[in-house]
N, CA, C and O atoms as CSV, one atom per row, in Angstrom:
chain,resi,resn,atom,element,x,y,z
A,1,MET,N,N,84.651,-66.845,-29.555
A,1,MET,CA,C,84.512,-67.861,-30.588
A,1,MET,C,C,83.190,-68.600,-30.393
A,1,MET,O,O,82.805,-68.925,-29.270
A,2,ALA,N,N,82.492,-68.861,-31.524
A,2,ALA,CA,C,81.197,-69.540,-31.473
A,2,ALA,C,C,81.385,-71.000,-31.083
A,2,ALA,O,O,82.419,-71.601,-31.377
A,3,PRO,N,N,80.370,-71.573,-30.412
A,3,PRO,CA,C,80.450,-73.008,-30.114
A,3,PRO,C,C,80.628,-73.797,-31.407
A,3,PRO,O,O,80.157,-73.381,-32.465
A,4,ILE,N,N,81.307,-74.930,-31.318
A,4,ILE,CA,C,81.648,-75.713,-32.514
A,4,ILE,C,C,80.418,-76.093,-33.323
A,4,ILE,O,O,80.501,-76.177,-34.549
A,5,GLU,N,N,79.269,-76.328,-32.674
A,5,GLU,CA,C,78.050,-76.693,-33.395
A,5,GLU,C,C,77.550,-75.547,-34.264
A,5,GLU,O,O,76.853,-75.779,-35.252
A,6,GLU,N,N,77.899,-74.308,-33.906
A,6,GLU,CA,C,77.426,-73.138,-34.643
A,6,GLU,C,C,78.454,-72.619,-35.632
A,6,GLU,O,O,78.144,-71.726,-36.421
A,7,SER,N,N,79.654,-73.144,-35.615
A,7,SER,CA,C,80.713,-72.673,-36.496
A,7,SER,C,C,80.487,-73.180,-37.916
A,7,SER,O,O,80.418,-74.388,-38.143
A,8,SER,N,N,80.372,-72.258,-38.872
A,8,SER,CA,C,80.178,-72.681,-40.257
A,8,SER,C,C,81.415,-73.389,-40.785
A,8,SER,O,O,81.299,-74.284,-41.622
A,9,ILE,N,N,82.591,-73.010,-40.316
A,9,ILE,CA,C,83.818,-73.686,-40.739
A,9,ILE,C,C,83.806,-75.128,-40.237
A,9,ILE,O,O,84.127,-76.052,-40.985
A,10,ALA,N,N,83.440,-75.318,-38.986
A,10,ALA,CA,C,83.364,-76.671,-38.438
A,10,ALA,C,C,82.349,-77.498,-39.216
A,10,ALA,O,O,82.605,-78.660,-39.531
A,11,GLN,N,N,81.208,-76.910,-39.524
A,11,GLN,CA,C,80.177,-77.617,-40.298
A,11,GLN,C,C,80.705,-78.010,-41.667
A,11,GLN,O,O,80.468,-79.125,-42.131
A,12,ASP,N,N,81.422,-77.097,-42.316
A,12,ASP,CA,C,81.967,-77.382,-43.645
A,12,ASP,C,C,83.012,-78.495,-43.594
A,12,ASP,O,O,83.019,-79.380,-44.449
A,13,ILE,N,N,83.882,-78.456,-42.607
A,13,ILE,CA,C,84.908,-79.494,-42.471
A,13,ILE,C,C,84.255,-80.850,-42.230
A,13,ILE,O,O,84.604,-81.840,-42.873
A,14,LEU,N,N,83.310,-80.887,-41.304
A,14,LEU,CA,C,82.647,-82.147,-40.990
A,14,LEU,C,C,81.825,-82.663,-42.163
A,14,LEU,O,O,81.798,-83.869,-42.408
A,15,SER,N,N,81.153,-81.774,-42.895
A,15,SER,CA,C,80.388,-82.188,-44.077
A,15,SER,C,C,81.306,-82.800,-45.120
A,15,SER,O,O,80.987,-83.823,-45.727
A,16,TYR,N,N,82.457,-82.157,-45.320
A,16,TYR,CA,C,83.420,-82.675,-46.286
A,16,TYR,C,C,83.890,-84.066,-45.865
A,16,TYR,O,O,83.943,-84.986,-46.680
A,17,LEU,N,N,84.229,-84.206,-44.591
A,17,LEU,CA,C,84.753,-85.485,-44.101
A,17,LEU,C,C,83.713,-86.604,-44.155
A,17,LEU,O,O,84.065,-87.761,-44.386
A,18,VAL,N,N,82.467,-86.281,-43.949
A,18,VAL,CA,C,81.408,-87.289,-44.051
A,18,VAL,C,C,81.326,-87.810,-45.484
A,18,VAL,O,O,81.119,-89.004,-45.701
A,19,GLU,N,N,81.489,-86.914,-46.465
A,19,GLU,CA,C,81.432,-87.320,-47.871
A,19,GLU,C,C,82.727,-87.942,-48.363
A,19,GLU,O,O,82.719,-88.707,-49.327
A,20,HIS,N,N,83.847,-87.623,-47.710
A,20,HIS,CA,C,85.170,-88.111,-48.128
A,20,HIS,C,C,85.874,-88.707,-46.907
A,20,HIS,O,O,86.807,-88.112,-46.368
A,21,THR,N,N,85.425,-89.870,-46.481
A,21,THR,CA,C,85.886,-90.432,-45.211
A,21,THR,C,C,87.366,-90.786,-45.186
A,21,THR,O,O,87.939,-90.928,-44.105
A,22,ALA,N,N,87.997,-90.930,-46.337
A,22,ALA,CA,C,89.430,-91.239,-46.374
A,22,ALA,C,C,90.287,-89.980,-46.470
A,22,ALA,O,O,91.514,-90.071,-46.516
A,23,ALA,N,N,89.659,-88.817,-46.502
A,23,ALA,CA,C,90.398,-87.563,-46.703
A,23,ALA,C,C,91.249,-87.210,-45.497
A,23,ALA,O,O,90.860,-87.418,-44.348
A,24,GLU,N,N,92.429,-86.666,-45.797
A,24,GLU,CA,C,93.263,-86.030,-44.780
A,24,GLU,C,C,94.121,-85.019,-45.515
A,24,GLU,O,O,94.519,-85.246,-46.658
A,25,ASP,N,N,94.407,-83.900,-44.859
A,25,ASP,CA,C,95.144,-82.849,-45.543
A,25,ASP,C,C,95.747,-81.887,-44.535
A,25,ASP,O,O,95.463,-81.951,-43.339
A,26,THR,N,N,96.578,-81.002,-45.041
A,26,THR,CA,C,97.169,-79.936,-44.234
A,26,THR,C,C,96.169,-78.798,-44.119
A,26,THR,O,O,95.142,-78.798,-44.799
A,27,ILE,N,N,96.461,-77.836,-43.270
A,27,ILE,CA,C,95.574,-76.671,-43.157
A,27,ILE,C,C,95.448,-75.956,-44.490
A,27,ILE,O,O,94.369,-75.485,-44.847
A,28,GLU,N,N,96.561,-75.874,-45.236
A,28,GLU,CA,C,96.514,-75.208,-46.541
A,28,GLU,C,C,95.584,-75.950,-47.502
A,28,GLU,O,O,94.782,-75.331,-48.200
A,29,GLY,N,N,95.697,-77.270,-47.531
A,29,GLY,CA,C,94.836,-78.073,-48.392
A,29,GLY,C,C,93.379,-78.009,-47.973
A,29,GLY,O,O,92.484,-77.959,-48.816
A,30,ILE,N,N,93.145,-78.010,-46.685
A,30,ILE,CA,C,91.768,-77.928,-46.174
A,30,ILE,C,C,91.132,-76.616,-46.597
A,30,ILE,O,O,89.997,-76.599,-47.074
A,31,VAL,N,N,91.855,-75.521,-46.426
A,31,VAL,CA,C,91.307,-74.217,-46.816
A,31,VAL,C,C,91.095,-74.153,-48.321
A,31,VAL,O,O,90.049,-73.713,-48.796
A,32,GLU,N,N,92.113,-74.603,-49.070
A,32,GLU,CA,C,92.058,-74.472,-50.526
A,32,GLU,C,C,91.040,-75.402,-51.168
A,32,GLU,O,O,90.360,-75.002,-52.112
A,33,TRP,N,N,90.918,-76.637,-50.679
A,33,TRP,CA,C,90.075,-77.622,-51.351
A,33,TRP,C,C,88.796,-77.953,-50.601
A,33,TRP,O,O,87.708,-77.843,-51.165
A,34,TRP,N,N,88.906,-78.354,-49.345
A,34,TRP,CA,C,87.713,-78.792,-48.628
A,34,TRP,C,C,86.722,-77.653,-48.444
A,34,TRP,O,O,85.551,-77.768,-48.803
A,35,LEU,N,N,87.204,-76.559,-47.884
A,35,LEU,CA,C,86.291,-75.457,-47.576
A,35,LEU,C,C,85.762,-74.806,-48.846
A,35,LEU,O,O,84.608,-74.382,-48.896
A,36,LEU,N,N,86.596,-74.728,-49.863
A,36,LEU,CA,C,86.145,-74.170,-51.135
A,36,LEU,C,C,85.019,-75.017,-51.722
A,36,LEU,O,O,84.024,-74.479,-52.209
A,37,GLU,N,N,85.174,-76.332,-51.678
A,37,GLU,CA,C,84.138,-77.224,-52.208
A,37,GLU,C,C,82.815,-77.035,-51.469
A,37,GLU,O,O,81.760,-76.954,-52.098
A,38,GLU,N,N,82.864,-76.964,-50.159
A,38,GLU,CA,C,81.634,-76.791,-49.381
A,38,GLU,C,C,81.004,-75.429,-49.651
A,38,GLU,O,O,79.781,-75.319,-49.732
A,39,LYS,N,N,81.825,-74.394,-49.791
A,39,LYS,CA,C,81.310,-73.051,-50.085
A,39,LYS,C,C,80.637,-73.035,-51.454
A,39,LYS,O,O,79.581,-72.426,-51.624
A,40,ILE,N,N,81.241,-73.697,-52.417
A,40,ILE,CA,C,80.655,-73.762,-53.762
A,40,ILE,C,C,79.298,-74.454,-53.715
A,40,ILE,O,O,78.354,-73.991,-54.355
A,41,LYS,N,N,79.179,-75.549,-52.976
A,41,LYS,CA,C,77.896,-76.248,-52.868
A,41,LYS,C,C,76.816,-75.333,-52.307
A,41,LYS,O,O,75.711,-75.266,-52.846
A,42,ARG,N,N,77.141,-74.621,-51.212
A,42,ARG,CA,C,76.168,-73.698,-50.612
A,42,ARG,C,C,75.809,-72.586,-51.588
A,42,ARG,O,O,74.641,-72.221,-51.718
A,43,ARG,N,N,76.798,-72.057,-52.264
A,43,ARG,CA,C,76.590,-70.946,-53.193
A,43,ARG,C,C,75.731,-71.377,-54.381
A,43,ARG,O,O,74.915,-70.593,-54.865
A,44,MET,N,N,75.901,-72.604,-54.854
A,44,MET,CA,C,75.096,-73.103,-55.970
A,44,MET,C,C,73.613,-73.090,-55.602
A,44,MET,O,O,72.772,-72.718,-56.421
A,45,ILE,N,N,73.298,-73.486,-54.397
A,45,ILE,CA,C,71.907,-73.486,-53.944
A,45,ILE,C,C,71.369,-72.059,-53.914
A,45,ILE,O,O,70.264,-71.802,-54.390
A,46,GLU,N,N,72.141,-71.136,-53.360
A,46,GLU,CA,C,71.718,-69.738,-53.279
A,46,GLU,C,C,71.535,-69.132,-54.668
A,46,GLU,O,O,70.551,-68.438,-54.923
A,47,VAL,N,N,72.479,-69.395,-55.559
A,47,VAL,CA,C,72.407,-68.845,-56.912
A,47,VAL,C,C,71.205,-69.423,-57.651
A,47,VAL,O,O,70.525,-68.695,-58.374
A,48,GLN,N,N,70.926,-70.721,-57.487
A,48,GLN,CA,C,69.764,-71.325,-58.143
A,48,GLN,C,C,68.475,-70.665,-57.679
A,48,GLN,O,O,67.579,-70.415,-58.486
A,49,GLU,N,N,68.376,-70.383,-56.391
A,49,GLU,CA,C,67.181,-69.717,-55.868
A,49,GLU,C,C,66.999,-68.339,-56.492
A,49,GLU,O,O,65.880,-67.956,-56.833
A,50,VAL,N,N,68.085,-67.593,-56.642
A,50,VAL,CA,C,68.020,-66.263,-57.249
A,50,VAL,C,C,67.648,-66.373,-58.727
A,50,VAL,O,O,66.801,-65.621,-59.209
A,51,LEU,N,N,68.275,-67.305,-59.449
A,51,LEU,CA,C,67.945,-67.484,-60.864
A,51,LEU,C,C,66.473,-67.846,-61.040
A,51,LEU,O,O,65.813,-67.330,-61.941
A,52,ASP,N,N,65.960,-68.718,-60.196
A,52,ASP,CA,C,64.551,-69.101,-60.265
A,52,ASP,C,C,63.649,-67.886,-60.064
A,52,ASP,O,O,62.659,-67.723,-60.777
A,53,GLU,N,N,63.981,-67.049,-59.115
A,53,GLU,CA,C,63.185,-65.846,-58.839
A,53,GLU,C,C,63.261,-64.858,-60.001
A,53,GLU,O,O,62.242,-64.303,-60.411
A,54,LEU,N,N,64.462,-64.638,-60.532
A,54,LEU,CA,C,64.615,-63.724,-61.672
A,54,LEU,C,C,63.825,-64.229,-62.882
A,54,LEU,O,O,63.235,-63.431,-63.611
A,55,ALA,N,N,63.811,-65.522,-63.096
A,55,ALA,CA,C,63.039,-66.100,-64.199
A,55,ALA,C,C,61.541,-65.951,-63.947
A,55,ALA,O,O,60.791,-65.626,-64.867
A,56,ARG,N,N,61.099,-66.183,-62.712
A,56,ARG,CA,C,59.674,-66.015,-62.370
A,56,ARG,C,C,59.221,-64.584,-62.620
A,56,ARG,O,O,58.100,-64.342,-63.066
A,57,GLU,N,N,60.120,-63.631,-62.324
A,57,GLU,CA,C,59.784,-62.222,-62.517
A,57,GLU,C,C,59.933,-61.779,-63.973
A,57,GLU,O,O,59.600,-60.645,-64.319
A,58,GLY,N,N,60.434,-62.674,-64.822
A,58,GLY,CA,C,60.562,-62.365,-66.235
A,58,GLY,C,C,61.759,-61.504,-66.590
A,58,GLY,O,O,61.839,-60.988,-67.705
A,59,LEU,N,N,62.685,-61.342,-65.668
A,59,LEU,CA,C,63.862,-60.516,-65.928
A,59,LEU,C,C,64.928,-61.274,-66.703
A,59,LEU,O,O,65.708,-60.682,-67.449
A,60,ILE,N,N,64.953,-62.577,-66.521
A,60,ILE,CA,C,65.840,-63.433,-67.305
A,60,ILE,C,C,64.997,-64.552,-67.904
A,60,ILE,O,O,63.882,-64.822,-67.456
A,61,ILE,N,N,65.549,-65.190,-68.916
A,61,ILE,CA,C,64.869,-66.300,-69.576
A,61,ILE,C,C,65.704,-67.556,-69.356
A,61,ILE,O,O,66.921,-67.553,-69.544
A,62,ALA,N,N,65.035,-68.614,-68.960
A,62,ALA,CA,C,65.688,-69.905,-68.745
A,62,ALA,C,C,65.294,-70.823,-69.892
A,62,ALA,O,O,64.108,-71.045,-70.135
A,63,ASN,N,N,66.284,-71.355,-70.596
A,63,ASN,CA,C,66.038,-72.273,-71.707
A,63,ASN,C,C,66.772,-73.577,-71.472
A,63,ASN,O,O,67.958,-73.586,-71.141
A,64,LYS,N,N,66.059,-74.680,-71.645
A,64,LYS,CA,C,66.693,-75.994,-71.544
A,64,LYS,C,C,67.319,-76.314,-72.894
A,64,LYS,O,O,66.639,-76.289,-73.920
A,65,SER,N,N,68.606,-76.612,-72.896
A,65,SER,CA,C,69.320,-76.890,-74.139
A,65,SER,C,C,69.290,-78.379,-74.459
A,65,SER,O,O,68.758,-79.179,-73.689
A,66,ASN,N,N,69.860,-78.739,-75.594
A,66,ASN,CA,C,69.870,-80.136,-76.034
A,66,ASN,C,C,70.569,-81.060,-75.045
A,66,ASN,O,O,70.252,-82.247,-74.968
A,67,ASP,N,N,71.512,-80.520,-74.295
A,67,ASP,CA,C,72.221,-81.351,-73.313
A,67,ASP,C,C,71.486,-81.409,-71.977
A,67,ASP,O,O,72.040,-81.881,-70.984
A,68,SER,N,N,70.246,-80.933,-71.946
A,68,SER,CA,C,69.365,-80.923,-70.772
A,68,SER,C,C,69.788,-79.936,-69.695
A,68,SER,O,O,69.191,-79.909,-68.618
A,69,LYS,N,N,70.802,-79.129,-69.962
A,69,LYS,CA,C,71.196,-78.095,-69.010
A,69,LYS,C,C,70.403,-76.834,-69.289
A,69,LYS,O,O,70.053,-76.545,-70.434
A,70,ILE,N,N,70.126,-76.094,-68.244
A,70,ILE,CA,C,69.386,-74.852,-68.397
A,70,ILE,C,C,70.380,-73.714,-68.568
A,70,ILE,O,O,71.330,-73.571,-67.798
A,71,ARG,N,N,70.142,-72.917,-69.588
A,71,ARG,CA,C,70.965,-71.747,-69.863
A,71,ARG,C,C,70.122,-70.508,-69.585
A,71,ARG,O,O,68.934,-70.470,-69.905
A,72,TYR,N,N,70.741,-69.502,-68.990
A,72,TYR,CA,C,70.032,-68.287,-68.601
A,72,TYR,C,C,70.551,-67.103,-69.415
A,72,TYR,O,O,71.742,-67.005,-69.708
A,73,ARG,N,N,69.622,-66.202,-69.775
A,73,ARG,CA,C,70.012,-64.987,-70.478
A,73,ARG,C,C,69.052,-63.868,-70.105
A,73,ARG,O,O,67.981,-64.101,-69.544
A,74,ILE,N,N,69.458,-62.664,-70.428
A,74,ILE,CA,C,68.628,-61.508,-70.122
A,74,ILE,C,C,67.360,-61.534,-70.983
A,74,ILE,O,O,67.388,-61.976,-72.131
A,75,ASN,N,N,66.275,-61.064,-70.425
A,75,ASN,CA,C,65.065,-60.838,-71.198
A,75,ASN,C,C,65.206,-59.423,-71.761
A,75,ASN,O,O,64.999,-58.440,-71.049
A,76,LYS,N,N,65.557,-59.329,-73.042
A,76,LYS,CA,C,65.838,-58.030,-73.657
A,76,LYS,C,C,64.634,-57.094,-73.590
A,76,LYS,O,O,64.799,-55.874,-73.589
A,77,LEU,N,N,63.435,-57.651,-73.534
A,77,LEU,CA,C,62.238,-56.815,-73.436
A,77,LEU,C,C,62.138,-56.114,-72.076
A,77,LEU,O,O,61.388,-55.149,-71.926
A,78,ARG,N,N,62.883,-56.594,-71.107
A,78,ARG,CA,C,62.839,-56.015,-69.755
A,78,ARG,C,C,64.134,-55.275,-69.404
A,78,ARG,O,O,64.359,-54.935,-68.243
A,79,LYS,N,N,64.991,-55.025,-70.416
A,79,LYS,CA,C,66.299,-54.424,-70.162
A,79,LYS,C,C,66.192,-53.070,-69.454
A,79,LYS,O,O,66.936,-52.812,-68.508
A,80,ASN,N,N,65.286,-52.213,-69.895
A,80,ASN,CA,C,65.155,-50.902,-69.250
A,80,ASN,C,C,64.729,-51.034,-67.792
A,80,ASN,O,O,65.202,-50.286,-66.936
A,81,GLN,N,N,63.852,-51.968,-67.510
A,81,GLN,CA,C,63.435,-52.206,-66.127
A,81,GLN,C,C,64.624,-52.688,-65.305
A,81,GLN,O,O,64.814,-52.259,-64.167
A,82,ILE,N,N,65.414,-53.570,-65.880
A,82,ILE,CA,C,66.600,-54.088,-65.179
A,82,ILE,C,C,67.586,-52.962,-64.903
A,82,ILE,O,O,68.123,-52.852,-63.800
A,83,LEU,N,N,67.823,-52.123,-65.915
A,83,LEU,CA,C,68.735,-50.996,-65.728
A,83,LEU,C,C,68.220,-50.049,-64.639
A,83,LEU,O,O,69.006,-49.533,-63.844
A,84,ALA,N,N,66.924,-49.823,-64.601
A,84,ALA,CA,C,66.347,-48.968,-63.564
A,84,ALA,C,C,66.547,-49.596,-62.192
A,84,ALA,O,O,66.847,-48.901,-61.222
A,85,MET,N,N,66.379,-50.921,-62.115
A,85,MET,CA,C,66.585,-51.618,-60.845
A,85,MET,C,C,68.036,-51.481,-60.388
A,85,MET,O,O,68.316,-51.368,-59.195
A,86,LEU,N,N,68.940,-51.493,-61.344
A,86,LEU,CA,C,70.358,-51.382,-61.023
A,86,LEU,C,C,70.788,-49.931,-60.809
A,86,LEU,O,O,71.930,-49.655,-60.441
A,87,GLY,N,N,69.850,-49.008,-61.046
A,87,GLY,CA,C,70.149,-47.597,-60.833
A,87,GLY,C,C,71.028,-46.991,-61.916
A,87,GLY,O,O,71.734,-46.012,-61.673
A,88,GLU,N,N,70.984,-47.571,-63.114
A,88,GLU,CA,C,71.846,-47.097,-64.182
A,88,GLU,C,C,71.114,-46.321,-65.261
A,88,GLU,O,O,71.738,-45.861,-66.217
A,89,GLY,N,N,69.794,-46.165,-65.128
A,89,GLY,CA,C,69.053,-45.436,-66.146
A,89,GLY,C,C,68.987,-46.202,-67.442
A,89,GLY,O,O,69.354,-47.376,-67.499
A,90,LYS,N,N,68.519,-45.540,-68.484
A,90,LYS,CA,C,68.346,-46.194,-69.791
A,90,LYS,C,C,69.647,-46.214,-70.575
A,90,LYS,O,O,70.399,-45.239,-70.589
A,91,GLN,N,N,69.896,-47.336,-71.222
A,91,GLN,CA,C,71.015,-47.500,-72.140
A,91,GLN,C,C,70.585,-48.393,-73.270
A,91,GLN,O,O,69.711,-49.238,-73.073
A,92,ASP,N,N,71.151,-48.250,-74.432
A,92,ASP,CA,C,70.847,-49.133,-75.559
A,92,ASP,C,C,71.892,-50.197,-75.701
A,92,ASP,O,O,71.802,-51.035,-76.599
């Protein structure tokens, strides 16, 4: 077992508790809610980095909508390149 300082589960639990100092729960609740919330936060950062890179490469288009949220969609002009990257060949 990894030392507690290196355990991602320990880090997630402690991060959750720092943000929610009154929190207490059962193991089931901790797994279902606390750890899921921390995983989602980490995943959002990773996904944003990938979306930014895909947009920089012109494979997707990022548009800011009226509600100030950014919406992402495929760049149809690059569809064949995307399909080739995915190893699926050309499709219409």
